[in-house]
ZAKOL-348375 format. One record per residue (C-alpha): residue number from 1; residue in one letter; chain; x, y, z. Coordinates in steps of 0.05 Angstrom, whole numbers. Each point is the difference from the previous one (the first is absolute). Layout:
<nodes>
(node NUM; A; A; (X; Y; Z))
...
</nodes>
This chain:
<nodes>
(node 1; M; A; (705; -199; 1469))
(node 2; Q; A; (59; -47; 12))
(node 3; S; A; (63; 2; -40))
(node 4; V; A; (10; -41; -62))
(node 5; A; A; (52; -55; 9))
(node 6; N; A; (18; -69; -25))
(node 7; G; A; (-38; 12; -65))
(node 8; Y; A; (-70; 5; 27))
(node 9; V; A; (-47; 53; 26))
(node 10; A; A; (-14; -4; 73))
(node 11; P; A; (-74; 1; 17))
(node 12; T; A; (-28; 60; 35))
(node 13; T; A; (-26; -10; 70))
(node 14; R; A; (-69; 22; 21))
(node 15; P; A; (-1; 66; 37))
(node 16; P; A; (-23; -2; 71))
(node 17; S; A; (-74; 13; 5))
(node 18; D; A; (-59; -14; 43))
(node 19; G; A; (-49; -57; -8))
(node 20; N; A; (-48; 38; -46))
(node 21; E; A; (53; 13; -52))
(node 22; N; A; (24; -72; 4))
(node 23; A; A; (-71; -23; -8))
(node 24; A; A; (-9; 42; -62))
(node 25; F; A; (63; -27; -30))
(node 26; S; A; (-17; -71; 19))
(node 27; D; A; (-66; 6; -36))
(node 28; R; A; (32; 25; -63))
(node 29; D; A; (60; -47; -3))
(node 30; P; A; (-5; -61; 43))
(node 31; S; A; (62; -33; -31))
(node 32; P; A; (66; 7; 39))
(node 33; D; A; (60; 35; -27))
(node 34; V; A; (45; -42; -43))
(node 35; D; A; (73; -3; 18))
(node 36; P; A; (45; 3; -62))
(node 37; A; A; (47; -50; 32))
(node 38; T; A; (-56; -53; 6))
(node 39; Q; A; (-35; 21; -64))
(node 40; H; A; (21; -61; -40))
(node 41; E; A; (-17; -47; 56))
(node 42; N; A; (-71; 27; 7))
(node 43; G; A; (-14; -9; -74))
(node 44; H; A; (15; 71; -23))
(node 45; E; A; (46; 16; -58))
(node 46; P; A; (65; 36; 17))
(node 47; M; A; (6; 71; -22))
(node 48; D; A; (58; 37; -34))
(node 49; V; A; (10; 61; 42))
(node 50; D; A; (35; 64; -20))
(node 51; P; A; (61; 4; 46))
(node 52; E; A; (-4; 76; 5))
(node 53; P; A; (-36; 20; 64))
(node 54; A; A; (-56; 49; -1))
(node 55; A; A; (16; 70; 20))
(node 56; A; A; (-14; 15; 73))
(node 57; G; A; (-58; 45; 12))
(node 58; N; A; (-31; -12; -69))
(node 59; D; A; (-76; -4; 7))
(node 60; S; A; (-10; -35; -66))
(node 61; R; A; (43; -60; 20))
(node 62; M; A; (-7; -31; -70))
(node 63; A; A; (41; -60; -20))
(node 64; N; A; (-17; -35; -66))
(node 65; V; A; (18; -73; -4))
(node 66; D; A; (-4; -43; -62))
(node 67; S; A; (-15; -73; 10))
(node 68; G; A; (-16; -34; -65))
(node 69; D; A; (-71; 17; -20))
(node 70; L; A; (-13; 35; 66))
(node 71; K; A; (13; 72; 20))
(node 72; T; A; (-1; 24; 72))
(node 73; A; A; (8; 66; 33))
(node 74; V; A; (1; 29; 70))
(node 75; V; A; (-53; 53; 3))
(node 76; P; A; (-10; 52; 55))
(node 77; E; A; (-59; -3; 45))
(node 78; T; A; (-32; 62; -28))
(node 79; D; A; (-9; -31; -70))
(node 80; A; A; (-66; -35; 18))
(node 81; P; A; (-60; 46; 3))
(node 82; S; A; (-39; 5; 64))
(node 83; G; A; (-56; -50; 8))
(node 84; M; A; (30; -49; -52))
(node 85; D; A; (30; -68; 14))
(node 86; A; A; (73; -11; -15))
(node 87; M; A; (-17; -58; -46))
(node 88; D; A; (-40; 48; -43))
(node 89; V; A; (58; 46; -12))
(node 90; V; A; (31; -37; -58))
(node 91; N; A; (36; 34; -57))
(node 92; P; A; (-31; -33; -62))
(node 93; V; A; (60; 15; -42))
(node 94; E; A; (58; -18; 45))
(node 95; G; A; (-34; -58; 36))
(node 96; V; A; (20; 26; 69))
(node 97; D; A; (-40; -5; 64))
(node 98; R; A; (7; 64; 40))
(node 99; R; A; (-8; -9; 75))
(node 100; R; A; (-3; 51; 55))
(node 101; S; A; (49; -40; 40))
(node 102; G; A; (52; 7; -54))
(node 103; R; A; (5; -75; -11))
(node 104; V; A; (2; -30; -70))
(node 105; R; A; (-52; -48; -29))
(node 106; H; A; (12; -35; -66))
(node 107; V; A; (-58; 2; -50))
(node 108; P; A; (7; -43; -64))
(node 109; K; A; (-11; 37; -65))
(node 110; E; A; (-53; -49; -22))
(node 111; F; A; (-45; 24; 57))
(node 112; V; A; (11; 73; -13))
(node 113; P; A; (-63; 31; -34))
(node 114; E; A; (11; 36; -66))
(node 115; P; A; (1; 75; 5))
(node 116; I; A; (-64; 35; -21))
(node 117; K; A; (10; 39; -63))
(node 118; P; A; (-30; 70; 1))
(node 119; K; A; (-57; 11; -48))
(node 120; A; A; (16; 41; -61))
(node 121; P; A; (-31; 69; 3))
(node 122; R; A; (-62; 10; -43))
(node 123; S; A; (16; 34; -65))
(node 124; S; A; (-29; 68; -9))
(node 125; K; A; (-11; -11; -74))
(node 126; P; A; (-73; -4; -21))
(node 127; K; A; (-25; -67; -22))
(node 128; K; A; (-9; -10; -74))
(node 129; K; A; (-71; -2; -23))
(node 130; A; A; (-24; -65; -30))
(node 131; E; A; (6; 3; -75))
(node 132; Q; A; (-67; 0; -34))
(node 133; K; A; (-12; -55; -51))
(node 134; P; A; (-3; 26; -71))
(node 135; T; A; (-70; 4; -29))
(node 136; L; A; (-12; -46; -59))
(node 137; I; A; (-5; 32; -68))
(node 138; A; A; (-66; -34; -10))
(node 139; N; A; (-28; 41; 57))
(node 140; V; A; (37; 66; -14))
(node 141; R; A; (-34; 11; -66))
(node 142; Y; A; (-69; 4; 34))
(node 143; L; A; (18; 54; 51))
(node 144; N; A; (-35; 66; -10))
(node 145; I; A; (63; 43; -6))
(node 146; S; A; (-37; 60; -29))
(node 147; P; A; (-73; 15; -14))
(node 148; R; A; (-23; -26; -66))
(node 149; P; A; (-23; 52; -52))
(node 150; Q; A; (-71; 3; -24))
(node 151; F; A; (-6; -42; -63))
(node 152; S; A; (-62; 11; -43))
(node 153; A; A; (-20; -50; -53))
(node 154; I; A; (-5; 21; -73))
(node 155; Q; A; (-64; -24; -33))
(node 156; L; A; (17; -23; -71))
(node 157; D; A; (-53; -12; -53))
(node 158; C; A; (46; -48; -39))
(node 159; S; A; (52; -53; 12))
(node 160; K; A; (70; 18; 22))
(node 161; D; A; (31; -20; -67))
(node 162; I; A; (-45; 49; -36))
(node 163; F; A; (14; 54; 52))
(node 164; W; A; (76; -5; -10))
(node 165; L; A; (-7; 1; -76))
(node 166; R; A; (-40; 65; 6))
(node 167; L; A; (55; 29; 44))
(node 168; N; A; (53; -16; -52))
(node 169; L; A; (-40; 36; -54))
(node 170; R; A; (-14; 58; 48))
(node 171; E; A; (74; 7; 13))
(node 172; F; A; (16; 8; -74))
(node 173; L; A; (-58; 46; -17))
(node 174; L; A; (14; 48; 58))
(node 175; R; A; (75; 0; -11))
(node 176; F; A; (-5; 17; -74))
(node 177; D; A; (-65; 38; 1))
(node 178; K; A; (26; 52; -49))
(node 179; L; A; (15; -53; -52))
(node 180; C; A; (-63; -41; 9))
(node 181; R; A; (-49; 59; 1))
(node 182; L; A; (-61; -37; 25))
(node 183; P; A; (-67; 35; 1))
(node 184; T; A; (-12; 39; 64))
(node 185; R; A; (-63; -40; 16))
(node 186; H; A; (44; -60; 16))
(node 187; A; A; (47; 37; 48))
(node 188; T; A; (-41; -17; 62))
(node 189; T; A; (-3; -74; -17))
(node 190; I; A; (75; -3; -13))
(node 191; N; A; (16; 37; 64))
(node 192; D; A; (-42; -44; 46))
(node 193; P; A; (20; -73; -4))
(node 194; L; A; (-67; -22; 29))
(node 195; Q; A; (-41; 28; -57))
(node 196; P; A; (-23; -53; -51))
(node 197; W; A; (24; 7; -72))
(node 198; N; A; (-51; 3; -56))
(node 199; D; A; (6; -15; -75))
(node 200; Y; A; (14; 72; -19))
(node 201; L; A; (60; 4; 47))
(node 202; Y; A; (27; -65; -29))
(node 203; K; A; (-5; 26; -71))
(node 204; A; A; (31; 68; 18))
(node 205; T; A; (59; -36; 33))
(node 206; I; A; (10; -46; -60))
(node 207; V; A; (0; 58; -50))
(node 208; A; A; (50; 40; 43))
(node 209; L; A; (48; -59; 3))
(node 210; F; A; (-5; -15; -74))
(node 211; R; A; (16; 73; -17))
(node 212; L; A; (64; -4; 42))
(node 213; V; A; (22; -64; -37))
(node 214; E; A; (-19; 26; -69))
(node 215; N; A; (27; 72; 7))
(node 216; D; A; (68; -21; 27))
(node 217; N; A; (62; 34; -27))
(node 218; T; A; (26; -68; -24))
(node 219; P; A; (-63; -43; -11))
(node 220; I; A; (9; -74; 13))
(node 221; F; A; (-67; -28; -21))
(node 222; E; A; (-19; 21; -71))
(node 223; Y; A; (-70; -30; 6))
(node 224; A; A; (-18; 42; 61))
(node 225; K; A; (-29; 55; -43))
(node 226; Y; A; (-51; -47; -31))
(node 227; Y; A; (-24; -27; 67))
(node 228; L; A; (-4; 71; 29))
(node 229; A; A; (-47; 22; -56))
(node 230; E; A; (-44; -62; 9))
(node 231; I; A; (-5; 9; 75))
(node 232; E; A; (-18; 74; -4))
(node 233; H; A; (-60; -17; -45))
(node 234; T; A; (-23; -59; 43))
(node 235; P; A; (-53; 13; 54))
(node 236; A; A; (23; -7; 72))
(node 237; E; A; (-51; -54; 18))
(node 238; S; A; (14; -43; -62))
(node 239; P; A; (39; -65; 10))
(node 240; R; A; (36; 16; -66))
(node 241; L; A; (44; 48; 41))
(node 242; W; A; (31; -57; 40))
(node 243; E; A; (8; -44; -61))
(node 244; L; A; (42; 54; -34))
(node 245; M; A; (41; 7; 64))
(node 246; Y; A; (14; -74; 3))
(node 247; E; A; (21; -3; -74))
(node 248; F; A; (49; 56; 10))
(node 249; L; A; (32; -28; 63))
(node 250; E; A; (3; -71; -28))
(node 251; Q; A; (48; 24; -54))
(node 252; S; A; (48; 28; 52))
(node 253; D; A; (-10; -54; 53))
(node 254; P; A; (-16; -70; -27))
(node 255; Y; A; (-8; -28; 71))
(node 256; L; A; (-60; 44; 16))
(node 257; N; A; (-53; -33; 43))
(node 258; A; A; (-65; -16; -34))
(node 259; A; A; (-65; 33; 21))
(node 260; D; A; (-30; -63; 31))
(node 261; E; A; (56; -3; 52))
(node 262; L; A; (-18; 66; 33))
(node 263; S; A; (-64; 32; 25))
(node 264; G; A; (-33; 57; -38))
(node 265; E; A; (28; 61; 34))
(node 266; H; A; (65; -34; 20))
(node 267; Y; A; (11; -18; -73))
(node 268; R; A; (-11; 72; -23))
(node 269; L; A; (47; 29; 51))
(node 270; E; A; (53; -51; -17))
(node 271; L; A; (-3; 20; -74))
(node 272; I; A; (6; 74; 17))
(node 273; R; A; (59; -14; 47))
(node 274; R; A; (38; -35; -56))
(node 275; L; A; (-13; 59; -46))
(node 276; M; A; (25; 47; 55))
(node 277; V; A; (65; -40; 3))
(node 278; L; A; (11; 12; -74))
(node 279; A; A; (-14; 75; 9))
(node 280; T; A; (50; 5; 57))
(node 281; G; A; (56; -24; -45))
(node 282; T; A; (-9; 56; -51))
(node 283; E; A; (51; 56; -8))
(node 284; T; A; (-52; 53; 18))
(node 285; I; A; (-8; -29; 70))
(node 286; R; A; (75; -5; 10))
(node 287; I; A; (12; 73; -19))
(node 288; T; A; (-57; 22; 46))
(node 289; I; A; (31; -37; 59))
(node 290; L; A; (67; 34; -12))
(node 291; N; A; (-31; 69; -4))
(node 292; D; A; (-39; -12; 64))
(node 293; H; A; (64; -21; 37))
(node 294; E; A; (33; 65; -22))
(node 295; Q; A; (-58; 41; 25))
(node 296; L; A; (1; -37; 66))
(node 297; R; A; (74; 15; 7))
(node 298; Q; A; (-12; 74; -12))
(node 299; L; A; (-54; 0; 54))
(node 300; Q; A; (47; -32; 50))
(node 301; L; A; (55; 51; -16))
(node 302; G; A; (-50; 57; 10))
(node 303; Q; A; (-21; -30; 66))
(node 304; G; A; (73; 0; 23))
(node 305; D; A; (8; 74; -20))
(node 306; K; A; (-63; 19; 39))
(node 307; I; A; (25; -34; 64))
(node 308; K; A; (68; 33; -7))
(node 309; A; A; (-33; 68; -6))
(node 310; I; A; (-43; -13; 62))
(node 311; N; A; (62; -19; 41))
(node 312; T; A; (39; 61; -25))
(node 313; H; A; (-57; 46; 20))
(node 314; L; A; (-3; -32; 69))
(node 315; T; A; (75; 10; 10))
(node 316; E; A; (-4; 74; -18))
(node 317; S; A; (-59; 10; 47))
(node 318; M; A; (39; -32; 57))
(node 319; K; A; (58; 48; -11))
(node 320; K; A; (-46; 60; 4))
(node 321; L; A; (-30; -24; 65))
(node 322; E; A; (68; -5; 34))
(node 323; K; A; (-6; 74; 20))
(node 324; L; A; (-59; -16; 45))
(node 325; K; A; (39; -53; 38))
(node 326; S; A; (37; 50; 43))
(node 327; T; A; (-60; 46; 14))
(node 328; D; A; (-61; -46; 6))
(node 329; K; A; (14; -74; 2))
(node 330; Q; A; (-73; -21; 6))
(node 331; L; A; (-20; 39; -62))
(node 332; Y; A; (61; -30; -36))
(node 333; F; A; (-20; -72; 16))
(node 334; D; A; (-73; 13; -21))
(node 335; R; A; (19; 28; -68))
(node 336; V; A; (51; -55; -13))
(node 337; A; A; (-53; -53; 14))
(node 338; A; A; (-49; 35; -46))
(node 339; A; A; (51; 3; -57))
(node 340; E; A; (16; -74; 7))
(node 341; R; A; (-74; -19; -1))
(node 342; T; A; (-11; 42; -63))
(node 343; A; A; (60; -33; -35))
(node 344; A; A; (-24; -70; 19))
(node 345; D; A; (-70; 15; -28))
(node 346; K; A; (29; 24; -66))
(node 347; R; A; (43; -62; -7))
(node 348; F; A; (-59; -45; 14))
(node 349; R; A; (-43; 35; -52))
(node 350; A; A; (55; -5; -52))
(node 351; Q; A; (7; -74; 12))
(node 352; Q; A; (-75; -10; -3))
(node 353; T; A; (-4; 37; -66))
(node 354; L; A; (55; -43; -30))
(node 355; H; A; (-35; -63; 25))
(node 356; S; A; (-65; 20; -36))
(node 357; Q; A; (37; 21; -64))
(node 358; T; A; (36; -66; -6))
(node 359; H; A; (-65; -41; 1))
(node 360; K; A; (-7; 10; -75))
(node 361; Y; A; (69; -30; -13))
(node 362; T; A; (-6; -60; 46))
(node 363; L; A; (-42; -63; 3))
(node 364; R; A; (-73; 7; 18))
(node 365; T; A; (-1; -68; 34))
(node 366; I; A; (64; -3; 42))
(node 367; P; A; (17; -67; 33))
(node 368; L; A; (27; 19; 69))
(node 369; G; A; (22; -70; 21))
(node 370; E; A; (-17; -60; 43))
(node 371; D; A; (3; -8; 76))
(node 372; I; A; (21; -60; 41))
(node 373; E; A; (-71; -27; 1))
(node 374; G; A; (-6; -4; -76))
(node 375; N; A; (-45; 61; -8))
(node 376; L; A; (10; 43; -62))
(node 377; Y; A; (-8; 76; -2))
(node 378; W; A; (-12; 50; -57))
(node 379; S; A; (-6; 75; -6))
(node 380; F; A; (-48; 28; -52))
(node 381; Q; A; (1; 69; -32))
(node 382; Q; A; (-62; 31; -30))
(node 383; K; A; (1; 45; -61))
(node 384; S; A; (-45; 53; 30))
(node 385; K; A; (-20; 20; 71))
(node 386; D; A; (-74; -11; -15))
(node 387; I; A; (7; -73; 19))
(node 388; P; A; (48; 0; 59))
(node 389; S; A; (-17; -70; 25))
(node 390; W; A; (54; -41; -34))
(node 391; G; A; (50; 57; 5))
(node 392; T; A; (-5; 3; 76))
(node 393; W; A; (-1; -75; 11))
(node 394; I; A; (52; -53; 12))
(node 395; V; A; (-28; -62; -33))
(node 396; C; A; (18; -64; 36))
(node 397; E; A; (-5; -72; -24))
(node 398; L; A; (-5; -36; 66))
(node 399; V; A; (10; -74; 10))
(node 400; W; A; (-44; 2; 62))
(node 401; P; A; (-57; 49; 13))
(node 402; T; A; (34; 27; 62))
(node 403; G; A; (68; 7; -34))
(node 404; M; A; (33; -54; 43))
(node 405; V; A; (-9; -75; 10))
(node 406; E; A; (-61; -14; 41))
(node 407; K; A; (7; -24; 71))
(node 408; R; A; (6; -75; 8))
(node 409; S; A; (-47; -44; 39))
(node 410; K; A; (21; -40; 61))
(node 411; A; A; (8; -63; -41))
(node 412; T; A; (46; 35; -49))
(node 413; K; A; (42; 29; 57))
(node 414; Q; A; (10; -70; 28))
(node 415; Q; A; (26; -21; -68))
(node 416; V; A; (49; 58; 1))
(node 417; G; A; (24; -22; 70))
(node 418; Q; A; (14; -70; -25))
(node 419; L; A; (51; 27; -48))
(node 420; F; A; (43; 24; 57))
(node 421; K; A; (-15; -52; 54))
(node 422; K; A; (-9; -74; -10))
(node 423; K; A; (-40; -34; 53))
(node 424; K; A; (14; -72; 18))
(node 425; V; A; (-63; -40; -11))
(node 426; P; A; (-2; -69; 34))
(node 427; K; A; (-8; -57; -48))
(node 428; E; A; (-66; -36; 2))
(node 429; K; A; (4; -73; 21))
(node 430; E; A; (-28; -50; -49))
(node 431; P; A; (-62; -37; 27))
(node 432; V; A; (10; -73; 18))
(node 433; K; A; (-42; -46; -43))
(node 434; L; A; (-35; -56; 38))
(node 435; T; A; (-22; -63; -37))
(node 436; L; A; (-57; -36; 35))
(node 437; S; A; (-32; -66; -18))
(node 438; A; A; (-60; -39; 26))
(node 439; S; A; (44; -50; 35))
(node 440; A; A; (30; 54; 42))
(node 441; F; A; (-65; 8; 38))
(node 442; D; A; (-12; -75; 9))
(node 443; Q; A; (33; -20; 66))
(node 444; T; A; (-14; -76; -8))
(node 445; K; A; (37; -6; -65))
(node 446; A; A; (75; 6; -1))
(node 447; P; A; (29; 49; -50))
(node 448; D; A; (22; -28; -66))
(node 449; Q; A; (67; 37; 0))
(node 450; P; A; (43; 26; 57))
(node 451; E; A; (-4; 74; 14))
(node 452; T; A; (55; 41; -33))
(node 453; K; A; (21; 70; 16))
(node 454; P; A; (-5; 50; -57))
(node 455; E; A; (67; 18; -30))
(node 456; P; A; (23; 71; 16))
(node 457; V; A; (-4; 50; -56))
(node 458; K; A; (68; 15; -27))
(node 459; K; A; (16; 74; -3))
(node 460; E; A; (35; 27; -60))
(node 461; E; A; (70; 25; 13))
(node 462; N; A; (-6; 61; -45))
(node 463; P; A; (-74; 15; -7))
(node 464; K; A; (-18; 47; -56))
(node 465; P; A; (-21; 68; 28))
(node 466; K; A; (-69; 23; -19))
(node 467; P; A; (0; 60; -46))
(node 468; E; A; (-17; 62; 39))
(node 469; K; A; (-54; 45; -26))
(node 470; K; A; (32; 65; -22))
(node 471; F; A; (-34; 64; 20))
(node 472; K; A; (-32; 37; -57))
(node 473; P; A; (-14; 74; 11))
(node 474; P; A; (-69; 26; -17))
(node 475; T; A; (-8; 7; -75))
(node 476; P; A; (-20; 69; -24))
(node 477; P; A; (-62; 9; -44))
(node 478; K; A; (10; -15; -74))
(node 479; S; A; (-21; 69; -25))
(node 480; K; A; (32; 61; 31))
(node 481; T; A; (-45; 59; 16))
(node 482; L; A; (13; 73; -16))
(node 483; Y; A; (-4; 51; 56))
(node 484; Y; A; (19; 73; 7))
(node 485; V; A; (26; 46; 54))
(node 486; E; A; (-23; 72; -5))
(node 487; G; A; (26; 65; 31))
(node 488; K; A; (66; 27; 26))
(node 489; E; A; (-8; -28; 71))
(node 490; N; A; (-20; -70; -23))
(node 491; I; A; (57; -4; -51))
(node 492; A; A; (50; 22; 54))
(node 493; A; A; (-30; -53; 47))
(node 494; L; A; (8; -52; -56))
(node 495; A; A; (74; 17; -5))
(node 496; E; A; (9; -9; 75))
(node 497; W; A; (-38; -65; -1))
(node 498; I; A; (45; -28; -55))
(node 499; K; A; (61; 24; 37))
(node 500; G; A; (-22; -38; 62))
(node 501; Q; A; (-9; -67; -35))
(node 502; P; A; (50; -52; 26))
(node 503; G; A; (55; -13; -51))
(node 504; H; A; (-16; 64; -39))
(node 505; Q; A; (52; 14; -54))
(node 506; N; A; (-33; 44; -53))
(node 507; E; A; (23; 69; 23))
(node 508; K; A; (-15; 32; -67))
(node 509; L; A; (-74; -18; 7))
(node 510; V; A; (-3; 36; 67))
(node 511; T; A; (37; 61; -27))
(node 512; D; A; (-46; 6; -60))
(node 513; L; A; (-62; -5; 43))
(node 514; E; A; (26; 54; 48))
(node 515; S; A; (16; 46; -60))
(node 516; I; A; (-70; -10; -29))
(node 517; S; A; (-33; 16; 66))
(node 518; L; A; (43; 63; 6))
(node 519; Y; A; (-13; 30; -69))
(node 520; L; A; (-71; -24; -9))
(node 521; Q; A; (-49; 55; -18))
(node 522; E; A; (-69; -15; 28))
</nodes>
């Protein structure tokens, strides 16, 4: 390399070589070397050269020169890979042409390709699963979440209004059986709600209620004694019996319905129910209710004392068994398990006994509640175990025979879908009306009037939207049907079925059904 003088870099001369080497270089770079002195004359731009010479013996021989938008550098011969042309060895960032000969070639920045950005490494995080669309409420309610219990229909020999009036009278007669003192031959009919009532049962009930009203500690109706004597001497099948009843109740209730507004049996039961309301307000009934509450409280306290005694005995037995723990562990664990099972059985029997004793002081027809589907549930208690049917049943007043809304047809499901998605229906084009005359078909005769194009139909700016048909759910039958669920397993399944209903909120109903299935004596 020549020395640097006079402000420019002297060009390097070619090394001596044979013809093959010259041929190789001539193929790669046919242009002659450019002399810095004659650079401007030949059309090349002058270069600003660093006056400091390169160190002797330095293999890199780098000299960076700034010339406006151009950057040049002298690169050693070894920078170009083998088998690659010198024009291909271009630094895409600096815009420098690296040649094996060490000469400098200027490359404008506008021709320099952009550097290839490395691809970002793939993330090791798992892809998120696509979120599932929420199921519509209209479809959730028809899913079989739990198996439906077995509902059995109750065959009634009367209308539902008459049936519920009988149940009201049954509730009073069984709750205050010691005060009413009905003949024993009527006990079976009172205990079973499905048994028909005869005239003798009606008269016995009327006489019992009149005695409660007349024998009260503070009598309200002074004329009750007269009507009681007349009714006792009147035959049961005589219509005079109901006339006397109506006269007595008319004096206490002037808005009493007349006989022609009700049917025969319904009218009789309505009169007896009004008399029962008068008997419930007497002082004798109030004192009886207070005494029953006190007896119920004593039973509950005794139940608590029994459970405490069972737990104390279990604790003492566990202390005695501690001696076996160091000698024989297997025998110790067996006896501890046996003692715990015995205590659990005693507690369960005590609770079952309390449950049966409190039947007398509670309602005979207990409304348990209503589920999300609108079904009503009751628990019945029988007076004796001779007729266990109603006592082991859960009576249900179902809106639908299956307990839930019946499945919809395809047409109904399409109506449900229209609530959530409105489809765009293309508007129908109005047909063009053509007016033809006889002269239109006669080619020899000229038309009377010139042809005129029909005027375009003006569209309304704000057309009135057509009222959409609202979806109406299937209407339930007008008369609800009574069903029953029988047995421990079926009652427990009924509780699970109600618990699985979508939108279920009545937790007390489920708790009561589970308690009944647990303490039910079959």
